[in-house]
N, C-alpha and C positions, 0 to 999 in steps of 0.2 A: 438359531436352531440347531441342536445338537443331532448329527447323525450317527444312527446306532453302530455300535460296536461289530455288529455282525455283517453289517454292509461294508465297513471298511475292510473288514478281514477277507472280504469276498473279492474286493477290488485288489486287495495286496496280494492274493493267493501265490502270483507266479513272479512277485517282486524280487530281482535279483542285484538291483543296485538304482543309482539316482538317476541314470538315463530312462529305466522304466518309467519311471515318477515323472520328471520333469523334460525330456528328451523330448525330439521333433513329432514322435508319435507315442509319447508316454500316456500315462494314466490321466493327468491333470487336464491334458489337450482334449483328450477321448471325452472324459467327462464335463467339460465346460461344453463340446459340441452336443453331447447328448442332453444337457439339462437344458440348454439353448432353443434346442428343437423341439422338446418336450414343453417348454413355455410358450413358443411360437404355436405350438400345436394347440393348447390350452386356449391361448387368445382366439384362435380360429375358431374352435368350439364354442366359445363365448359370442362371438361373432355371429356365427349361424343359428345357434339356439338349440344344437342337437349335438350328441357325442358321437364320435366315429364308429362307424359300423353298426349305430343305432338303428334297430329295423322296425320302431314305431313309426306312425304318421310325422313327418318332419315338418317345422314351420316354414313358409315361404318356399320359393322356388330355387333359391339359391344354394349351390351344391359344392362340396370340395372337388378342386381340380388339379390333384397333384402337388407336386414341388418344382423350384426352381432353384437351381445351385448358387450360391453367392460366397465370397471370400471376405471375410472380415478380420481387421486389425484388431489383435487382443494384446495383452502382457504377456501371453505365451507363445507368441509370433499369429502369422497368417493362418485362421481356421476357415474351412470350408463346412458351410451349413447348408442344409437343406430348408428352404422356406416354404411353407404350405400356401396353395394358393386356393380361392375360390372363382366360382364360374363369372360371378357378376364384375369382378375385380374392383369390389369395394372394402376388401378388408386390409385395414392399415396397422399393421405390427405396431406394437408400443414398445418393445422390448428391443427391437432394432428396426427402425423405419424403412420405408422403401427406397431411400435413396441415402441410407445412412451406411458407411462402411467401416465402422469402429464399434468395438465393445463398448456398453455402458462405463464410465471410468476413465477410457482411454484418453479422451479429450482433456479431461481432468489433469492427466499426467502432463500433457502438452503445455497447458496453462499454468502449473505449477514449476515446470522448466523455465516456461517463459519468463515469470514472473521473478525469477532468480537471476533473470539477466542474459541468458543464453540466447544466442541469435538463431534464425530460423534453420541456418545451415547446420549448426551446432545440434540443436533437437533432431533434426533428421538424422543426422550420424550417431546421434546417441541412441535412439531407437532401433535403428540398423543394428549397432552393436549389440544391443541389451536383448532384442527381441527378435531379430533378423526381420523386420518390418520395414518394407520400402514406403517412406512417407515423402512427399514433395514439399518442398518449402512453401509452396504456394496454398495446399493443403492447410498448414499451420498457420498461414495468414488467415485462411478461411475461419479456422477454429478460435484463435483469438480475436478475430474482429467481431465474434460474437459476445464479446463483453460491453459492446459499445452502449447497448441498450441498459445494462446495468450502470455503466458509466454515468449515462445522462440522468439516470434515477438517483443515483448517489450525489451528483452535482446540483440536483434541485431538489435534493428532501429538505423538510423542514429540521430548523435547529432548536436546541432548547432556547430558553427565554435569557437565562443567566451563564455565562462563563467567568470562573474567577479570573484565569490568567489565560491569554490568547498570545501565542508567539506567531508574529509575520516575519516571512524570509524568503529568498529566493535564490535557486542555482539555475547556473548557466549551461545550456545545452546546446549542441550544433545541429542545425535543421536545415535541410535542402529548401529552398524555396526559388523557383522562376531559374531553375539550373544553376544555382549560386547557393553555397553554404553558407549560411551566416549563425551569430549566436543569438539565441533567444532566452528570455527568462522564464523560468518555471517558478511561479508564484506559489506559496503553501501557507496556509492559516492552520497550526496547531495548538490545539486548547487543552487545557487542563480543566475537566469539567468538576460538575458539584461532588462528585464520587471518588476524585483525585486520581482519574484515569486519563490517560492522554486519549484526545479524539481529533483526526483530521478532518477541518469542517469543508475544505474545498482546495481544488487545484486550479491554476489560471496560466495561461501561455502568452506574453507579450512580447514586443520586439526588445524592449529592454525594461528595467527597472526604474520606475518614476513615480513620483510621490500622486500624480493626477491619475496613473492607473490604479495604485494603491486606493486612492479614494473612490473608484469605481468597485473595488472587491469589496471594500467595508461597508458601502453601501448598498450591495447585493447582500452580504450577511444580515443586515438590518432588516432587508425586504424578506429574506428566510426564516424571520422570527427571534434573531438576536436582538434583545431589546439592550441589555447591559453586559459590558464588559469591566471588571474591577480592575484589573492591570493588564496593559498590553505592552508587551516587550518587543522591540523593533531594532533595526541595525541603524546605522549613522545616516540614512539617506535625509536629505535636505528637504524640509517641508513635509516629513512623514507623521511627526507628533501633532502637526497642526492638521492634518488630512484625517487624523483619528479623531481628535477633539471636535471637528465640524460634524461628525456623525454622533461622538459618544463623549458629549462634554464634561462629564463627571469620571473619565477613566483616567486612573493614573498610568503615565506613558514613561515607560523604562528603556532607555537606549541599552541596547546589549553590550555587556561588559566585553564579551569574549570577542565583538566585533569592533569594541574599541582599543584593545590592546592590540589587536592585529592591526590595525590600521596605525598606530602608533609605532608600531616595530618596523613598519614599513621604512621610516625615517632613519632607523639606527644600523649603523654597521655590525657586521658578524659579531666582532670582538665585544661589543657592547650590550648585545641583546640580553642574554643572560641578567646581567645587573638591571639596566632598564626593565625588564619585565618583572625583576624582583620589586624595585621602587613602585612600578603601578601595583603591584601585588597589594603592598602595604597599604594604599590607597582604599582599594574598594575591600579589603578585608577589616578595616577599622570598624571599631565597636560603634561609632556613632559618627553623625556627621560632621560633629566640629573636630573629632579627631581624624577623621578623613581629609578635611581643609587645610589641617596643620601637616599632614604627611604630603599631601599636594605640594604645599608651598615649599617643604624641604625637597620633594622632587624637582622642582622648579629651580631651587639652588643649586642643586646638584647639576643637572642637565641642560637648563637653558643656554648655557654657553655652547654646546656642542648640537642639542636639538631642540631649539627654542619653539618649533610648532607643536611639540607635544603638549607641553604644559598650556600653551595659548588654547589649543584645541580642548583638553581637558574643562579648563576653566569657562570656554565660551558655552558649554554644553553642560554645565553642571547640575541646571535644574532638570534635565532628564537623565543625568548619570546617576543621581544621588537618591531617588525616591527609595531604592531597596534599603538604605541604611536605615530607615525609621522600623525595620521589620524584624522580627526574630529570626533565628538562625534558620528554623526549617523552611520559612519564606524566601528568605535569602537565597539559599541553596536552590531553590525551584526557580528562583529567576535570574540572579546574575550569571549563573554559571550556564543557564541554556542547555542543560543536559538533553531536555525533550528535544528541541529542534535540532541541536547537532548530532545527536544519535541519528534522528531520521535522516539528516542531509547525508552523513557518512553512508548511510545503508544505501541511498538512493544513488550516489556516487559510485559506489561498488556495482550496482545493478547495471548502470547506464555507461561504465566506461568500455565495455564491449563495442559500442557503438561509435565509430567513428563520426557517424552524422546520422541522423533521423531522416527518411524519406519526406515525411510530412509533419506539419505540427500534430496531425491525430494519432500518428504513429507513436509519437513521443507522449503526447498523454494517456494513451493506451497502455504503455509500458509502465511509466510511472503511476498510473493509477493501481495497476494489476500488482507493482513493487508493493506498493502502500497497503495494500488489501493483506497481502502476506504478511509484511512487517508488521501492521496492527494486531494480527491475530495473536501475536504475544503480550499484547498491552492488557494482561487482566488483572494486574494489582496496582492498588495507588500508590503514589509516590509516599517515600517515608515520613511518617509522622504527618499525614495529611489531617488527621483530625483536629491537632492542636492546631495547625495553620487554618484549616477552615472556622473555627471558633475566633481564632483572630481576626480573620478577615470580617466575621460575622459583627465584630464590634466595632473595628474600624469603620466599616462600610454599612453603617445601620439602616436597616431597612431595606437594603438591596439584595442580601441573601435571603432565598427562600428558605424557609423552616417546614 
């Protein structure tokens, strides 16, 4: 709603500089105070059923009963407002509730900063610096704890019946438990949905990453309505492919090439890493599986003398490493580079790095959930050339892709 120019001119008639507009006693702060008090007065009028100073017969016995002062936090700093009261004490303001001490939108700023990885004390200092507003770390905890209900609803929401591609992975966080800090695995299931957009299906925390725990996660996804996964991209955890096939027997399981390369390079001295990585790249970028196997043999001839475990590992897991080789380039890129899950993990590590440890598993879950909500707000476009990829999947997995 536009404000008439005459009103703006009246407000600015004595304007001499930025301090008159934005300062401690500036126009914006006074205008906010007046608007809030006017809105609260209108709410009380609605509650009582008659206008202020109305002389006609008034409904009921309840009446206005003056005001009480209240200091609220706002983007412009602390603001003193007068809150109207009624005699019966039944008036519950909607704009700023009886026990509310911040303006609408103020808590959203706290949540936004928290989701970007700032600690409670950093947020408190930031608000003090920007708005001159004192906010305790405990208050910030209270605000962020309000997401628990949304988190629970999100974790139990119904899923689509089919997701073409689902990536399963985990990041390690340090969490305090019984007075000791230990490592816990935050499990993630990230899907590419039928529209080609990324969608995080869930978050779970366990003491470590194991095939047995992943099986419970996959079973939960099935119970939430996920009937079919065309392609599952996973890390090299032993027993993981079998866990997926026990719930989704028709799913193509693809071991993550990024994880396989990283695991292989652990065996390699620094001086050889670039050459070994180039040799592995020739394998997973080969045009066909036959060509990839020839590249693997060539790699083994070159490097088995120095690093025999690499070739042995790739050969022993070839059935899970090679499925992507039968796909066209647009699907290969989506699967073997695992850009989607790697990008998410990178952003989550940026958010969590400020925490040396989390006080509880719940605190870790809260931060990661809020961070993923912030990150996923940017997932608005499908991956490149998705329509061609989906057409191919519909042919390969005939009858399993909804039309």
